[in-house]
mmCIF file of the C-alpha atoms, coordinates in Angstrom:
data_MODEL
# 
_entry.id   MODEL 
# 
loop_
_atom_site.group_PDB 
_atom_site.id 
_atom_site.type_symbol 
_atom_site.label_atom_id 
_atom_site.label_alt_id 
_atom_site.label_comp_id 
_atom_site.label_asym_id 
_atom_site.label_entity_id 
_atom_site.label_seq_id 
_atom_site.pdbx_PDB_ins_code 
_atom_site.Cartn_x 
_atom_site.Cartn_y 
_atom_site.Cartn_z 
_atom_site.occupancy 
_atom_site.B_iso_or_equiv 
_atom_site.pdbx_formal_charge 
_atom_site.auth_seq_id 
_atom_site.auth_comp_id 
_atom_site.auth_asym_id 
_atom_site.auth_atom_id 
_atom_site.pdbx_PDB_model_num 
ATOM 1  C CA . UNK A 1 1  ? 62.812 -12.382 -5.745  1.00 0.00 ? 1  UNK A CA 1 
ATOM 2  C CA . UNK A 1 2  ? 61.335 -15.393 -7.382  1.00 0.00 ? 2  UNK A CA 1 
ATOM 3  C CA . UNK A 1 3  ? 63.404 -17.319 -9.811  1.00 0.00 ? 3  UNK A CA 1 
ATOM 4  C CA . UNK A 1 4  ? 61.332 -18.406 -12.930 1.00 0.00 ? 4  UNK A CA 1 
ATOM 5  C CA . UNK A 1 5  ? 61.760 -21.590 -14.929 1.00 0.00 ? 5  UNK A CA 1 
ATOM 6  C CA . UNK A 1 6  ? 60.062 -21.822 -18.363 1.00 0.00 ? 6  UNK A CA 1 
ATOM 7  C CA . UNK A 1 7  ? 58.513 -25.294 -18.657 1.00 0.00 ? 7  UNK A CA 1 
ATOM 8  C CA . UNK A 1 8  ? 58.448 -26.857 -22.143 1.00 0.00 ? 8  UNK A CA 1 
ATOM 9  C CA . UNK A 1 9  ? 54.683 -26.640 -22.422 1.00 0.00 ? 9  UNK A CA 1 
ATOM 10 C CA . UNK A 1 10 ? 54.882 -23.053 -21.458 1.00 0.00 ? 10 UNK A CA 1 
ATOM 11 C CA . UNK A 1 11 ? 57.462 -22.315 -24.052 1.00 0.00 ? 11 UNK A CA 1 
ATOM 12 C CA . UNK A 1 12 ? 55.229 -23.821 -26.926 1.00 0.00 ? 12 UNK A CA 1 
ATOM 13 C CA . UNK A 1 13 ? 52.173 -21.996 -25.570 1.00 0.00 ? 13 UNK A CA 1 
ATOM 14 C CA . UNK A 1 14 ? 54.163 -18.863 -25.366 1.00 0.00 ? 14 UNK A CA 1 
ATOM 15 C CA . UNK A 1 15 ? 55.210 -18.960 -29.012 1.00 0.00 ? 15 UNK A CA 1 
ATOM 16 C CA . UNK A 1 16 ? 51.655 -19.739 -30.152 1.00 0.00 ? 16 UNK A CA 1 
ATOM 17 C CA . UNK A 1 17 ? 50.177 -16.883 -28.098 1.00 0.00 ? 17 UNK A CA 1 
ATOM 18 C CA . UNK A 1 18 ? 52.593 -14.283 -29.194 1.00 0.00 ? 18 UNK A CA 1 
ATOM 19 C CA . UNK A 1 19 ? 52.393 -15.248 -32.768 1.00 0.00 ? 19 UNK A CA 1 
ATOM 20 C CA . UNK A 1 20 ? 48.591 -14.687 -32.829 1.00 0.00 ? 20 UNK A CA 1 
ATOM 21 C CA . UNK A 1 21 ? 48.876 -11.564 -30.533 1.00 0.00 ? 21 UNK A CA 1 
ATOM 22 C CA . UNK A 1 22 ? 51.906 -9.571  -30.991 1.00 0.00 ? 22 UNK A CA 1 
ATOM 23 C CA . UNK A 1 23 ? 50.888 -6.938  -28.391 1.00 0.00 ? 23 UNK A CA 1 
ATOM 24 C CA . UNK A 1 24 ? 50.624 -9.723  -25.704 1.00 0.00 ? 24 UNK A CA 1 
ATOM 25 C CA . UNK A 1 25 ? 54.495 -10.216 -25.502 1.00 0.00 ? 25 UNK A CA 1 
ATOM 26 C CA . UNK A 1 26 ? 55.031 -6.679  -23.969 1.00 0.00 ? 26 UNK A CA 1 
ATOM 27 C CA . UNK A 1 27 ? 52.170 -7.115  -21.476 1.00 0.00 ? 27 UNK A CA 1 
ATOM 28 C CA . UNK A 1 28 ? 53.491 -10.530 -20.557 1.00 0.00 ? 28 UNK A CA 1 
ATOM 29 C CA . UNK A 1 29 ? 56.958 -9.292  -19.698 1.00 0.00 ? 29 UNK A CA 1 
ATOM 30 C CA . UNK A 1 30 ? 55.591 -6.557  -17.560 1.00 0.00 ? 30 UNK A CA 1 
ATOM 31 C CA . UNK A 1 31 ? 53.502 -9.043  -15.689 1.00 0.00 ? 31 UNK A CA 1 
ATOM 32 C CA . UNK A 1 32 ? 56.627 -11.398 -15.338 1.00 0.00 ? 32 UNK A CA 1 
ATOM 33 C CA . UNK A 1 33 ? 58.592 -8.474  -13.873 1.00 0.00 ? 33 UNK A CA 1 
ATOM 34 C CA . UNK A 1 34 ? 55.819 -7.726  -11.327 1.00 0.00 ? 34 UNK A CA 1 
ATOM 35 C CA . UNK A 1 35 ? 55.609 -11.473 -10.673 1.00 0.00 ? 35 UNK A CA 1 
ATOM 36 C CA . UNK A 1 36 ? 59.412 -11.927 -10.025 1.00 0.00 ? 36 UNK A CA 1 
ATOM 37 C CA . UNK A 1 37 ? 59.470 -9.209  -7.498  1.00 0.00 ? 37 UNK A CA 1 
ATOM 38 C CA . UNK A 1 38 ? 56.158 -10.051 -5.860  1.00 0.00 ? 38 UNK A CA 1 
ATOM 39 C CA . UNK A 1 39 ? 54.058 -13.041 -7.047  1.00 0.00 ? 39 UNK A CA 1 
ATOM 40 C CA . UNK A 1 40 ? 51.126 -11.711 -5.123  1.00 0.00 ? 40 UNK A CA 1 
ATOM 41 C CA . UNK A 1 41 ? 51.191 -8.111  -6.781  1.00 0.00 ? 41 UNK A CA 1 
ATOM 42 C CA . UNK A 1 42 ? 47.624 -6.800  -6.810  1.00 0.00 ? 42 UNK A CA 1 
ATOM 43 C CA . UNK A 1 43 ? 47.879 -6.183  -10.607 1.00 0.00 ? 43 UNK A CA 1 
ATOM 44 C CA . UNK A 1 44 ? 48.417 -9.970  -11.160 1.00 0.00 ? 44 UNK A CA 1 
ATOM 45 C CA . UNK A 1 45 ? 45.264 -11.307 -9.312  1.00 0.00 ? 45 UNK A CA 1 
ATOM 46 C CA . UNK A 1 46 ? 47.177 -14.246 -8.441  1.00 0.00 ? 46 UNK A CA 1 
ATOM 47 C CA . UNK A 1 47 ? 44.988 -17.245 -7.434  1.00 0.00 ? 47 UNK A CA 1 
ATOM 48 C CA . UNK A 1 48 ? 45.088 -20.825 -6.444  1.00 0.00 ? 48 UNK A CA 1 
ATOM 49 C CA . UNK A 1 49 ? 43.550 -23.311 -8.695  1.00 0.00 ? 49 UNK A CA 1 
ATOM 50 C CA . UNK A 1 50 ? 41.216 -26.324 -7.929  1.00 0.00 ? 50 UNK A CA 1 
ATOM 51 C CA . UNK A 1 51 ? 40.084 -29.486 -9.621  1.00 0.00 ? 51 UNK A CA 1 
ATOM 52 C CA . UNK A 1 52 ? 42.242 -31.010 -12.101 1.00 0.00 ? 52 UNK A CA 1 
ATOM 53 C CA . UNK A 1 53 ? 44.783 -28.115 -11.621 1.00 0.00 ? 53 UNK A CA 1 
ATOM 54 C CA . UNK A 1 54 ? 44.830 -28.451 -7.932  1.00 0.00 ? 54 UNK A CA 1 
ATOM 55 C CA . UNK A 1 55 ? 48.263 -27.437 -6.577  1.00 0.00 ? 55 UNK A CA 1 
ATOM 56 C CA . UNK A 1 56 ? 48.818 -24.868 -9.377  1.00 0.00 ? 56 UNK A CA 1 
ATOM 57 C CA . UNK A 1 57 ? 48.314 -21.162 -9.384  1.00 0.00 ? 57 UNK A CA 1 
ATOM 58 C CA . UNK A 1 58 ? 47.540 -18.556 -12.111 1.00 0.00 ? 58 UNK A CA 1 
ATOM 59 C CA . UNK A 1 59 ? 47.930 -14.799 -12.727 1.00 0.00 ? 59 UNK A CA 1 
ATOM 60 C CA . UNK A 1 60 ? 46.395 -12.591 -15.087 1.00 0.00 ? 60 UNK A CA 1 
ATOM 61 C CA . UNK A 1 61 ? 48.324 -10.843 -18.029 1.00 0.00 ? 61 UNK A CA 1 
ATOM 62 C CA . UNK A 1 62 ? 45.432 -9.163  -19.552 1.00 0.00 ? 62 UNK A CA 1 
ATOM 63 C CA . UNK A 1 63 ? 41.665 -9.419  -19.532 1.00 0.00 ? 63 UNK A CA 1 
ATOM 64 C CA . UNK A 1 64 ? 41.526 -12.957 -21.251 1.00 0.00 ? 64 UNK A CA 1 
ATOM 65 C CA . UNK A 1 65 ? 45.193 -14.184 -20.761 1.00 0.00 ? 65 UNK A CA 1 
ATOM 66 C CA . UNK A 1 66 ? 46.399 -16.150 -17.925 1.00 0.00 ? 66 UNK A CA 1 
ATOM 67 C CA . UNK A 1 67 ? 49.653 -17.791 -16.921 1.00 0.00 ? 67 UNK A CA 1 
ATOM 68 C CA . UNK A 1 68 ? 49.439 -21.145 -14.900 1.00 0.00 ? 68 UNK A CA 1 
ATOM 69 C CA . UNK A 1 69 ? 52.360 -21.981 -12.688 1.00 0.00 ? 69 UNK A CA 1 
ATOM 70 C CA . UNK A 1 70 ? 53.498 -23.984 -9.855  1.00 0.00 ? 70 UNK A CA 1 
ATOM 71 C CA . UNK A 1 71 ? 55.615 -22.805 -6.703  1.00 0.00 ? 71 UNK A CA 1 
ATOM 72 C CA . UNK A 1 72 ? 58.713 -24.937 -6.125  1.00 0.00 ? 72 UNK A CA 1 
ATOM 73 C CA . UNK A 1 73 ? 59.613 -23.799 -2.792  1.00 0.00 ? 73 UNK A CA 1 
ATOM 74 C CA . UNK A 1 74 ? 59.493 -20.228 -1.576  1.00 0.00 ? 74 UNK A CA 1 
ATOM 75 C CA . UNK A 1 75 ? 61.785 -18.725 -4.201  1.00 0.00 ? 75 UNK A CA 1 
ATOM 76 C CA . UNK A 1 76 ? 61.303 -20.647 -7.402  1.00 0.00 ? 76 UNK A CA 1 
ATOM 77 C CA . UNK A 1 77 ? 58.207 -21.159 -9.775  1.00 0.00 ? 77 UNK A CA 1 
ATOM 78 C CA . UNK A 1 78 ? 57.708 -23.179 -12.809 1.00 0.00 ? 78 UNK A CA 1 
ATOM 79 C CA . UNK A 1 79 ? 55.739 -21.436 -15.594 1.00 0.00 ? 79 UNK A CA 1 
ATOM 80 C CA . UNK A 1 80 ? 53.378 -24.297 -16.957 1.00 0.00 ? 80 UNK A CA 1 
ATOM 81 C CA . UNK A 1 81 ? 50.904 -22.762 -19.501 1.00 0.00 ? 81 UNK A CA 1 
ATOM 82 C CA . UNK A 1 82 ? 49.724 -19.386 -21.027 1.00 0.00 ? 82 UNK A CA 1 
ATOM 83 C CA . UNK A 1 83 ? 46.617 -18.766 -22.893 1.00 0.00 ? 83 UNK A CA 1 
ATOM 84 C CA . UNK A 1 84 ? 42.966 -17.655 -22.576 1.00 0.00 ? 84 UNK A CA 1 
ATOM 85 C CA . UNK A 1 85 ? 40.740 -18.634 -19.704 1.00 0.00 ? 85 UNK A CA 1 
ATOM 86 C CA . UNK A 1 86 ? 39.288 -21.397 -21.600 1.00 0.00 ? 86 UNK A CA 1 
ATOM 87 C CA . UNK A 1 87 ? 42.499 -22.643 -22.985 1.00 0.00 ? 87 UNK A CA 1 
ATOM 88 C CA . UNK A 1 88 ? 44.360 -23.041 -19.650 1.00 0.00 ? 88 UNK A CA 1 
ATOM 89 C CA . UNK A 1 89 ? 41.574 -24.094 -17.308 1.00 0.00 ? 89 UNK A CA 1 
# 
């Protein structure tokens, strides 16, 4: 099981995203539960990022919502950002 840490930038982006899309909160928590149990669950489509985000990863919450995170060892991850594809990449 992965332990999650909410980074300060993620907390701000989360509040903004949920405020503009209330249905997103439920979907996000469902994705977080999958992620905590298995970060590479097929539903999440977890993938490594490149370019300026090299060293970070992302998973899909819904069609146009991504969560960017960093692994900190094998059992801990820091959530960095949440938003649409264009907002986070």
